[in-house]
KOLLODO-400375 format. One record per residue (C-alpha): residue number from 1; residue in one letter; x, y, z. Coordinates in steps of 0.1 Angstrom, whole numbers, padded with zeros to 4 digits, always signed. Example, Ala and Ser with C-alpha at 12.3 -4.5 7.8 and 13.67 -1.06 7.14 Angstrom:
<pts>
@fise = 1, lumlum = A, xx = +0123, yy = -0045, zz = +0078
@fise = 2, lumlum = S, xx = +0137, yy = -0011, zz = +0071
</pts>
This chain:
<pts>
@fise = 1, lumlum = M, xx = +0096, yy = -0062, zz = +0137
@fise = 2, lumlum = P, xx = +0066, yy = -0065, zz = +0117
@fise = 3, lumlum = R, xx = +0038, yy = -0034, zz = +0124
@fise = 4, lumlum = Q, xx = +0008, yy = -0039, zz = +0144
@fise = 5, lumlum = P, xx = -0025, yy = -0039, zz = +0134
@fise = 6, lumlum = T, xx = -0053, yy = -0022, zz = +0153
@fise = 7, lumlum = I, xx = -0084, yy = -0040, zz = +0162
@fise = 8, lumlum = F, xx = -0119, yy = -0028, zz = +0170
@fise = 9, lumlum = L, xx = -0136, yy = -0055, zz = +0191
@fise = 10, lumlum = S, xx = -0169, yy = -0065, zz = +0208
@fise = 11, lumlum = H, xx = -0165, yy = -0070, zz = +0245
@fise = 12, lumlum = G, xx = -0198, yy = -0085, zz = +0244
@fise = 13, lumlum = G, xx = -0223, yy = -0081, zz = +0273
@fise = 14, lumlum = G, xx = -0210, yy = -0081, zz = +0306
@fise = 15, lumlum = P, xx = -0196, yy = -0111, zz = +0322
@fise = 16, lumlum = C, xx = -0211, yy = -0128, zz = +0289
@fise = 17, lumlum = F, xx = -0186, yy = -0155, zz = +0290
@fise = 18, lumlum = W, xx = -0189, yy = -0172, zz = +0321
@fise = 19, lumlum = M, xx = -0227, yy = -0174, zz = +0323
@fise = 20, lumlum = E, xx = -0257, yy = -0188, zz = +0303
@fise = 21, lumlum = P, xx = -0269, yy = -0163, zz = +0277
@fise = 22, lumlum = P, xx = -0306, yy = -0149, zz = +0281
@fise = 23, lumlum = R, xx = -0329, yy = -0176, zz = +0268
@fise = 24, lumlum = R, xx = -0341, yy = -0158, zz = +0240
@fise = 25, lumlum = F, xx = -0309, yy = -0155, zz = +0228
@fise = 26, lumlum = G, xx = -0299, yy = -0194, zz = +0229
@fise = 27, lumlum = P, xx = -0271, yy = -0215, zz = +0246
@fise = 28, lumlum = H, xx = -0245, yy = -0205, zz = +0221
@fise = 29, lumlum = A, xx = -0252, yy = -0171, zz = +0219
@fise = 30, lumlum = Y, xx = -0216, yy = -0162, zz = +0227
@fise = 31, lumlum = D, xx = -0197, yy = -0189, zz = +0209
@fise = 32, lumlum = G, xx = -0189, yy = -0175, zz = +0177
@fise = 33, lumlum = L, xx = -0174, yy = -0142, zz = +0197
@fise = 34, lumlum = R, xx = -0158, yy = -0163, zz = +0221
@fise = 35, lumlum = A, xx = -0138, yy = -0181, zz = +0193
@fise = 36, lumlum = Y, xx = -0128, yy = -0152, zz = +0177
@fise = 37, lumlum = L, xx = -0116, yy = -0135, zz = +0206
@fise = 38, lumlum = S, xx = -0095, yy = -0167, zz = +0215
@fise = 39, lumlum = G, xx = -0077, yy = -0164, zz = +0179
@fise = 40, lumlum = V, xx = -0065, yy = -0131, zz = +0176
@fise = 41, lumlum = L, xx = -0030, yy = -0135, zz = +0192
@fise = 42, lumlum = A, xx = -0027, yy = -0159, zz = +0164
@fise = 43, lumlum = S, xx = -0041, yy = -0139, zz = +0138
@fise = 44, lumlum = L, xx = -0009, yy = -0111, zz = +0145
@fise = 45, lumlum = P, xx = +0024, yy = -0107, zz = +0126
@fise = 46, lumlum = A, xx = +0037, yy = -0113, zz = +0163
@fise = 47, lumlum = R, xx = +0033, yy = -0116, zz = +0197
@fise = 48, lumlum = P, xx = +0029, yy = -0081, zz = +0211
@fise = 49, lumlum = R, xx = +0051, yy = -0068, zz = +0241
@fise = 50, lumlum = A, xx = +0022, yy = -0047, zz = +0249
@fise = 51, lumlum = I, xx = -0014, yy = -0037, zz = +0246
@fise = 52, lumlum = L, xx = -0030, yy = -0002, zz = +0247
@fise = 53, lumlum = M, xx = -0069, yy = -0008, zz = +0252
@fise = 54, lumlum = V, xx = -0095, yy = +0019, zz = +0247
@fise = 55, lumlum = S, xx = -0122, yy = +0009, zz = +0267
@fise = 56, lumlum = G, xx = -0162, yy = +0020, zz = +0259
@fise = 57, lumlum = H, xx = -0163, yy = +0022, zz = +0297
@fise = 58, lumlum = W, xx = -0135, yy = +0049, zz = +0308
@fise = 59, lumlum = E, xx = -0147, yy = +0083, zz = +0300
@fise = 60, lumlum = A, xx = -0126, yy = +0115, zz = +0313
@fise = 61, lumlum = A, xx = -0124, yy = +0152, zz = +0308
@fise = 62, lumlum = L, xx = -0090, yy = +0145, zz = +0292
@fise = 63, lumlum = P, xx = -0077, yy = +0114, zz = +0273
@fise = 64, lumlum = T, xx = -0064, yy = +0097, zz = +0306
@fise = 65, lumlum = V, xx = -0036, yy = +0072, zz = +0306
@fise = 66, lumlum = S, xx = -0037, yy = +0045, zz = +0332
@fise = 67, lumlum = T, xx = -0002, yy = +0042, zz = +0349
@fise = 68, lumlum = S, xx = +0000, yy = +0017, zz = +0376
@fise = 69, lumlum = A, xx = +0027, yy = -0013, zz = +0369
@fise = 70, lumlum = A, xx = -0003, yy = -0035, zz = +0382
@fise = 71, lumlum = P, xx = -0037, yy = -0023, zz = +0378
@fise = 72, lumlum = P, xx = -0070, yy = -0038, zz = +0402
@fise = 73, lumlum = M, xx = -0100, yy = -0056, zz = +0388
@fise = 74, lumlum = L, xx = -0129, yy = -0030, zz = +0382
@fise = 75, lumlum = F, xx = -0162, yy = -0046, zz = +0388
@fise = 76, lumlum = D, xx = -0184, yy = -0022, zz = +0368
@fise = 77, lumlum = Y, xx = -0214, yy = -0045, zz = +0365
@fise = 78, lumlum = Y, xx = -0243, yy = -0048, zz = +0380
@fise = 79, lumlum = G, xx = -0267, yy = -0073, zz = +0390
@fise = 80, lumlum = F, xx = -0248, yy = -0103, zz = +0379
@fise = 81, lumlum = P, xx = -0243, yy = -0140, zz = +0395
@fise = 82, lumlum = E, xx = -0215, yy = -0138, zz = +0425
@fise = 83, lumlum = H, xx = -0188, yy = -0161, zz = +0406
@fise = 84, lumlum = T, xx = -0189, yy = -0131, zz = +0382
@fise = 85, lumlum = Y, xx = -0174, yy = -0107, zz = +0407
@fise = 86, lumlum = R, xx = -0141, yy = -0135, zz = +0416
@fise = 87, lumlum = L, xx = -0129, yy = -0131, zz = +0382
@fise = 88, lumlum = S, xx = -0091, yy = -0126, zz = +0379
@fise = 89, lumlum = Y, xx = -0071, yy = -0107, zz = +0352
@fise = 90, lumlum = P, xx = -0034, yy = -0102, zz = +0367
@fise = 91, lumlum = A, xx = -0015, yy = -0091, zz = +0335
@fise = 92, lumlum = P, xx = +0007, yy = -0060, zz = +0347
@fise = 93, lumlum = G, xx = +0007, yy = -0023, zz = +0334
@fise = 94, lumlum = D, xx = +0036, yy = -0009, zz = +0313
@fise = 95, lumlum = P, xx = +0043, yy = +0026, zz = +0331
@fise = 96, lumlum = V, xx = +0071, yy = +0031, zz = +0302
@fise = 97, lumlum = L, xx = +0045, yy = +0024, zz = +0276
@fise = 98, lumlum = A, xx = +0021, yy = +0049, zz = +0295
@fise = 99, lumlum = A, xx = +0045, yy = +0077, zz = +0293
@fise = 100, lumlum = R, xx = +0050, yy = +0071, zz = +0256
@fise = 101, lumlum = V, xx = +0013, yy = +0072, zz = +0250
@fise = 102, lumlum = Q, xx = +0014, yy = +0107, zz = +0267
@fise = 103, lumlum = A, xx = +0043, yy = +0118, zz = +0253
@fise = 104, lumlum = L, xx = +0030, yy = +0110, zz = +0215
@fise = 105, lumlum = L, xx = -0005, yy = +0127, zz = +0222
@fise = 106, lumlum = G, xx = +0018, yy = +0161, zz = +0235
@fise = 107, lumlum = D, xx = +0035, yy = +0161, zz = +0203
@fise = 108, lumlum = A, xx = +0002, yy = +0162, zz = +0184
@fise = 109, lumlum = G, xx = -0008, yy = +0191, zz = +0210
@fise = 110, lumlum = I, xx = -0037, yy = +0164, zz = +0226
@fise = 111, lumlum = A, xx = -0039, yy = +0173, zz = +0264
@fise = 112, lumlum = T, xx = -0036, yy = +0141, zz = +0285
@fise = 113, lumlum = A, xx = -0039, yy = +0131, zz = +0321
@fise = 114, lumlum = T, xx = -0028, yy = +0102, zz = +0341
@fise = 115, lumlum = D, xx = -0042, yy = +0079, zz = +0366
@fise = 116, lumlum = A, xx = -0026, yy = +0057, zz = +0389
@fise = 117, lumlum = T, xx = -0051, yy = +0037, zz = +0402
@fise = 118, lumlum = R, xx = -0073, yy = +0030, zz = +0376
@fise = 119, lumlum = G, xx = -0082, yy = -0011, zz = +0374
@fise = 120, lumlum = F, xx = -0096, yy = -0033, zz = +0345
@fise = 121, lumlum = D, xx = -0131, yy = -0023, zz = +0339
@fise = 122, lumlum = H, xx = -0150, yy = -0054, zz = +0321
@fise = 123, lumlum = G, xx = -0144, yy = -0036, zz = +0284
@fise = 124, lumlum = V, xx = -0108, yy = -0047, zz = +0296
@fise = 125, lumlum = F, xx = -0113, yy = -0081, zz = +0311
@fise = 126, lumlum = V, xx = -0136, yy = -0098, zz = +0300
@fise = 127, lumlum = P, xx = -0119, yy = -0099, zz = +0265
@fise = 128, lumlum = M, xx = -0087, yy = -0106, zz = +0274
@fise = 129, lumlum = L, xx = -0093, yy = -0131, zz = +0291
@fise = 130, lumlum = I, xx = -0103, yy = -0148, zz = +0264
@fise = 131, lumlum = V, xx = -0077, yy = -0134, zz = +0240
@fise = 132, lumlum = D, xx = -0049, yy = -0139, zz = +0264
@fise = 133, lumlum = P, xx = -0058, yy = -0160, zz = +0295
@fise = 134, lumlum = D, xx = -0025, yy = -0162, zz = +0306
@fise = 135, lumlum = A, xx = -0022, yy = -0125, zz = +0313
@fise = 136, lumlum = Q, xx = +0012, yy = -0121, zz = +0305
@fise = 137, lumlum = I, xx = +0009, yy = -0095, zz = +0275
@fise = 138, lumlum = P, xx = +0011, yy = -0059, zz = +0295
@fise = 139, lumlum = V, xx = -0018, yy = -0040, zz = +0294
@fise = 140, lumlum = V, xx = -0022, yy = +0002, zz = +0294
@fise = 141, lumlum = M, xx = -0058, yy = +0017, zz = +0292
@fise = 142, lumlum = L, xx = -0063, yy = +0051, zz = +0275
@fise = 143, lumlum = S, xx = -0097, yy = +0065, zz = +0281
@fise = 144, lumlum = L, xx = -0121, yy = +0083, zz = +0260
@fise = 145, lumlum = Q, xx = -0128, yy = +0120, zz = +0262
@fise = 146, lumlum = R, xx = -0158, yy = +0128, zz = +0278
@fise = 147, lumlum = D, xx = -0174, yy = +0150, zz = +0247
@fise = 148, lumlum = L, xx = -0172, yy = +0114, zz = +0225
@fise = 149, lumlum = D, xx = -0162, yy = +0136, zz = +0194
@fise = 150, lumlum = S, xx = -0156, yy = +0115, zz = +0165
@fise = 151, lumlum = A, xx = -0129, yy = +0136, zz = +0147
@fise = 152, lumlum = R, xx = -0112, yy = +0144, zz = +0181
@fise = 153, lumlum = H, xx = -0107, yy = +0105, zz = +0183
@fise = 154, lumlum = L, xx = -0096, yy = +0096, zz = +0148
@fise = 155, lumlum = A, xx = -0070, yy = +0125, zz = +0156
@fise = 156, lumlum = I, xx = -0061, yy = +0103, zz = +0190
@fise = 157, lumlum = G, xx = -0059, yy = +0074, zz = +0171
@fise = 158, lumlum = A, xx = -0039, yy = +0092, zz = +0146
@fise = 159, lumlum = A, xx = -0009, yy = +0105, zz = +0172
@fise = 160, lumlum = L, xx = -0006, yy = +0070, zz = +0186
@fise = 161, lumlum = R, xx = +0000, yy = +0051, zz = +0151
@fise = 162, lumlum = P, xx = +0038, yy = +0050, zz = +0157
@fise = 163, lumlum = L, xx = +0031, yy = +0024, zz = +0184
@fise = 164, lumlum = R, xx = +0022, yy = +0003, zz = +0161
@fise = 165, lumlum = D, xx = +0058, yy = +0000, zz = +0149
@fise = 166, lumlum = D, xx = +0070, yy = -0006, zz = +0182
@fise = 167, lumlum = N, xx = +0054, yy = -0037, zz = +0187
@fise = 168, lumlum = V, xx = +0025, yy = -0026, zz = +0205
@fise = 169, lumlum = L, xx = -0013, yy = -0037, zz = +0197
@fise = 170, lumlum = I, xx = -0041, yy = -0010, zz = +0198
@fise = 171, lumlum = I, xx = -0075, yy = -0024, zz = +0210
@fise = 172, lumlum = G, xx = -0105, yy = -0006, zz = +0206
@fise = 173, lumlum = S, xx = -0131, yy = -0024, zz = +0229
@fise = 174, lumlum = G, xx = -0167, yy = -0017, zz = +0224
@fise = 175, lumlum = N, xx = -0198, yy = -0028, zz = +0204
@fise = 176, lumlum = S, xx = -0207, yy = -0021, zz = +0172
@fise = 177, lumlum = F, xx = -0244, yy = -0023, zz = +0183
@fise = 178, lumlum = H, xx = -0248, yy = -0008, zz = +0218
@fise = 179, lumlum = N, xx = -0291, yy = +0001, zz = +0228
@fise = 180, lumlum = L, xx = -0297, yy = -0021, zz = +0258
@fise = 181, lumlum = S, xx = -0336, yy = -0009, zz = +0256
@fise = 182, lumlum = T, xx = -0338, yy = -0025, zz = +0224
@fise = 183, lumlum = F, xx = -0314, yy = -0053, zz = +0230
@fise = 184, lumlum = F, xx = -0345, yy = -0081, zz = +0236
@fise = 185, lumlum = D, xx = -0370, yy = -0064, zz = +0210
@fise = 186, lumlum = G, xx = -0364, yy = -0087, zz = +0181
@fise = 187, lumlum = Q, xx = -0363, yy = -0063, zz = +0159
@fise = 188, lumlum = E, xx = -0333, yy = -0061, zz = +0132
@fise = 189, lumlum = A, xx = -0339, yy = -0041, zz = +0105
@fise = 190, lumlum = E, xx = -0324, yy = -0006, zz = +0120
@fise = 191, lumlum = S, xx = -0292, yy = -0028, zz = +0134
@fise = 192, lumlum = V, xx = -0289, yy = -0048, zz = +0097
@fise = 193, lumlum = A, xx = -0288, yy = -0014, zz = +0079
@fise = 194, lumlum = F, xx = -0260, yy = +0003, zz = +0101
@fise = 195, lumlum = D, xx = -0241, yy = -0027, zz = +0104
@fise = 196, lumlum = H, xx = -0240, yy = -0027, zz = +0065
@fise = 197, lumlum = W, xx = -0231, yy = +0010, zz = +0064
@fise = 198, lumlum = L, xx = -0207, yy = +0008, zz = +0093
@fise = 199, lumlum = T, xx = -0186, yy = -0023, zz = +0074
@fise = 200, lumlum = E, xx = -0185, yy = -0001, zz = +0040
@fise = 201, lumlum = A, xx = -0173, yy = +0028, zz = +0058
@fise = 202, lumlum = A, xx = -0147, yy = +0009, zz = +0079
@fise = 203, lumlum = T, xx = -0135, yy = -0007, zz = +0051
@fise = 204, lumlum = A, xx = -0134, yy = +0020, zz = +0020
@fise = 205, lumlum = P, xx = -0103, yy = +0014, zz = +0003
@fise = 206, lumlum = E, xx = -0089, yy = +0052, zz = +0010
@fise = 207, lumlum = A, xx = -0081, yy = +0065, zz = +0042
@fise = 208, lumlum = A, xx = -0099, yy = +0097, zz = +0038
@fise = 209, lumlum = V, xx = -0130, yy = +0086, zz = +0028
@fise = 210, lumlum = R, xx = -0132, yy = +0057, zz = +0053
@fise = 211, lumlum = N, xx = -0123, yy = +0086, zz = +0083
@fise = 212, lumlum = D, xx = -0145, yy = +0111, zz = +0069
@fise = 213, lumlum = R, xx = -0174, yy = +0084, zz = +0067
@fise = 214, lumlum = L, xx = -0166, yy = +0072, zz = +0103
@fise = 215, lumlum = A, xx = -0165, yy = +0109, zz = +0114
@fise = 216, lumlum = Q, xx = -0204, yy = +0116, zz = +0101
@fise = 217, lumlum = W, xx = -0215, yy = +0078, zz = +0117
@fise = 218, lumlum = A, xx = -0244, yy = +0098, zz = +0134
@fise = 219, lumlum = G, xx = -0265, yy = +0103, zz = +0101
@fise = 220, lumlum = A, xx = -0260, yy = +0067, zz = +0089
@fise = 221, lumlum = P, xx = -0289, yy = +0047, zz = +0087
@fise = 222, lumlum = G, xx = -0300, yy = +0036, zz = +0122
@fise = 223, lumlum = A, xx = -0275, yy = +0053, zz = +0136
@fise = 224, lumlum = R, xx = -0288, yy = +0063, zz = +0167
@fise = 225, lumlum = A, xx = -0311, yy = +0033, zz = +0169
@fise = 226, lumlum = C, xx = -0282, yy = +0014, zz = +0176
@fise = 227, lumlum = H, xx = -0261, yy = +0040, zz = +0196
@fise = 228, lumlum = P, xx = -0284, yy = +0064, zz = +0216
@fise = 229, lumlum = R, xx = -0251, yy = +0072, zz = +0234
@fise = 230, lumlum = E, xx = -0218, yy = +0065, zz = +0212
@fise = 231, lumlum = E, xx = -0191, yy = +0054, zz = +0238
@fise = 232, lumlum = H, xx = -0194, yy = +0017, zz = +0227
@fise = 233, lumlum = L, xx = -0190, yy = +0033, zz = +0191
@fise = 234, lumlum = I, xx = -0162, yy = +0057, zz = +0196
@fise = 235, lumlum = P, xx = -0134, yy = +0033, zz = +0203
@fise = 236, lumlum = L, xx = -0134, yy = +0021, zz = +0163
@fise = 237, lumlum = M, xx = -0123, yy = +0058, zz = +0156
@fise = 238, lumlum = V, xx = -0093, yy = +0055, zz = +0179
@fise = 239, lumlum = T, xx = -0086, yy = +0024, zz = +0159
@fise = 240, lumlum = A, xx = -0093, yy = +0039, zz = +0125
@fise = 241, lumlum = G, xx = -0071, yy = +0066, zz = +0132
@fise = 242, lumlum = A, xx = -0039, yy = +0048, zz = +0142
@fise = 243, lumlum = A, xx = -0048, yy = +0028, zz = +0110
@fise = 244, lumlum = G, xx = -0032, yy = +0054, zz = +0088
@fise = 245, lumlum = P, xx = -0034, yy = +0045, zz = +0051
@fise = 246, lumlum = T, xx = -0039, yy = +0007, zz = +0057
@fise = 247, lumlum = P, xx = -0077, yy = -0003, zz = +0047
@fise = 248, lumlum = G, xx = -0097, yy = -0024, zz = +0073
@fise = 249, lumlum = R, xx = -0110, yy = -0052, zz = +0068
@fise = 250, lumlum = R, xx = -0140, yy = -0069, zz = +0087
@fise = 251, lumlum = V, xx = -0127, yy = -0095, zz = +0107
@fise = 252, lumlum = F, xx = -0156, yy = -0111, zz = +0130
@fise = 253, lumlum = H, xx = -0196, yy = -0110, zz = +0122
@fise = 254, lumlum = D, xx = -0220, yy = -0121, zz = +0139
@fise = 255, lumlum = A, xx = -0262, yy = -0118, zz = +0152
@fise = 256, lumlum = I, xx = -0266, yy = -0120, zz = +0193
@fise = 257, lumlum = G, xx = -0301, yy = -0116, zz = +0200
@fise = 258, lumlum = N, xx = -0310, yy = -0112, zz = +0160
@fise = 259, lumlum = K, xx = -0286, yy = -0077, zz = +0163
@fise = 260, lumlum = R, xx = -0257, yy = -0073, zz = +0141
@fise = 261, lumlum = I, xx = -0223, yy = -0072, zz = +0156
@fise = 262, lumlum = S, xx = -0190, yy = -0069, zz = +0139
@fise = 263, lumlum = G, xx = -0152, yy = -0059, zz = +0146
@fise = 264, lumlum = Y, xx = -0127, yy = -0047, zz = +0125
@fise = 265, lumlum = A, xx = -0089, yy = -0052, zz = +0119
@fise = 266, lumlum = F, xx = -0066, yy = -0026, zz = +0103
@fise = 267, lumlum = G, xx = -0033, yy = -0038, zz = +0088
</pts>
């Protein structure tokens, strides 16, 4: 079985694919992202037997693994049209994979917790409804650790690297830009600068250089203008850590509301 890559993708804004974009964005603002997400499975070396999803919308004191065999829906967005609260994503969980995730992290000396009731938040179900609309691939979720320490999440990813050889796809779901207070301000310079820096860091040919740069992301040009709080960026650290020596490449790039959004794959 070929080794699966790891992927860091944007999950858009709220239930963006099921409503009209903000007028100033234009009617086709999310078309490029939808097209990218719909082609993710076709880009892989094989159909994954399961997906481990690290969403920017789940934080816990310790890295926490979902263990439900049938995760419910968790509508963790507010103020959107009523029909967006009727979305359904009935993919199964995978308790056996959840136990494997715990074991790998434990072997690396990383303490974990489990959650048997956690549902699919919108960082999971929004992209997955496009990636795998038939909801046939089991999905296990792994939380961020609440301290959002970059080096710690790179280490979490490194511990999970063997999953790639078990036909498990590791996805980090967040956004390369996430500052809701400036999303509509029309300014692009800081977004452009940070996107350029992030792409150079994520695609550095040497893994040690890449990971060192990513761990120091807060010193990059425009970093805090793009991520006042970094929960939407930290899933990238897990996917980069799980990459091992594999170089990254940019697999998605667009401007949404003139903010630059990029996605990366490793492997």
